[in-house]
C-alpha positions, 0 to 999 in steps of 0.5 A: 475465452478466459474466465475473468479474475474474481476480485473481492475488496476488503475495505470496500467502502473506503476511499480506495475501495470505492475507486477500486469498484470502478476500476474492477468493473471497467477492466476486461479481465476482472469481475467484482464478486464481493465487498467487505467492510467493518461491522460498524460501517453505515454502508452494510447492505448497500450496492457497491455500484451505488456507492461508486456512483454507478448503476447497481450490479447486485453485489452488496457491502457485507461483513462476511470476509470468509464468504468473500474469500470462498468466492474470489481469486484475489482479495484486495485489501485497503482496511486496517492492520488487524483486518489485513492480518485476520484475512491472511490467517483466514486464507489458510482454510478458504479458496482464495490464495492471493492477497494484495494489501495496501493497508498502512499504519502497521506497527513493526510487530504487526508488519512482521505478523502479516508476513508470518500469516501470509507464509502459505499464500501469495501476498503482494504488499505495498504502501503505494501502488503507483508505478511512479512511486515505485520507480522513485523507491528504486532510484532512492535505493540506488542513490543511497547505495552510491552516497551512503554518507549523505544525510537522508530526509523524507518530506510528505504531504497528504489531505487533512483526513489522513489518519497515520503519519508518516505515510506508508509511502514515506516509510517505503522511501525510508526503507529504500534508503536503509536497503541501499545502505544495508542498515536496519530501518527501525534502528535509524528512522527518526519519525518526528523531531520536536524541541532541543533534539541536538545535532543530527546523528550520522545515519539518521533517516529523518521524516517530516509529515504535513497535512492539509486540504485535499492533497492526494500525496506528495513525497520528496527525498532529499540526500544532502551533503556539505556542498550539494543536495539531490532531491527526488520527488513524486506528486500524485494528481489522481487517486485512481493511479493507486487503484489501477496499480493495485488492480494490476498487482492483483492480476499479476498475483493471480498467476503467481505461486505462494510468496511475499512480493511487492510492486518491484516484483510486479513492475520488474524493478528488482536490481 
């Protein structure tokens, strides 16, 4: 019998962390060995099973990231940009050599710092682990390549507790537009508009962010020309789809060599 893949969670007591506790415990190929949180968390010392509404199973929420990395095969990260970068740097000197990161809110420099920190490990980074969203990004990239002159606008809506805007998924979609057109995303992204902005400039990738209620995640990409428009969209009904995708990515990462990957690699969506 094959040994289970040992999983540690960074951001274990957050929304995604708690859903991942359930997913990891239910999956026949995985074992949950550690859960790490921020030093200020009120959940330190609590059993992860209790947090997830399940029976206690003897793994407590801790702040010991190094200890977790010495026990796991793969770290799944839904924390903060600084914590993710620190974890990737720490992986150079511990047992664990694979990391799946779904953390959002990176600045441009932080995004690059994570890539540098992860150069000698296996990193799967995605701002959305839903298979449907990742198929959507592939479709957006292809459409943007075929229709390079059409205006690209991205609309997203999330629950009223979400802290970052635009969402990581919206940025993924914007980067898919840029990739399809072979242009620099950061030079062409317009992350918000206010006041007398003037006419839309050619090549802009526009964003609009809505927040309200308990919306899990709605994303829409509009490609507009003078006489017609294409709308590509995705709606999530249950947060568990993101956790299930992240766990699939972790299982895939446990079998890979060092390198920086995304969900297109996991799902076989590369053109």
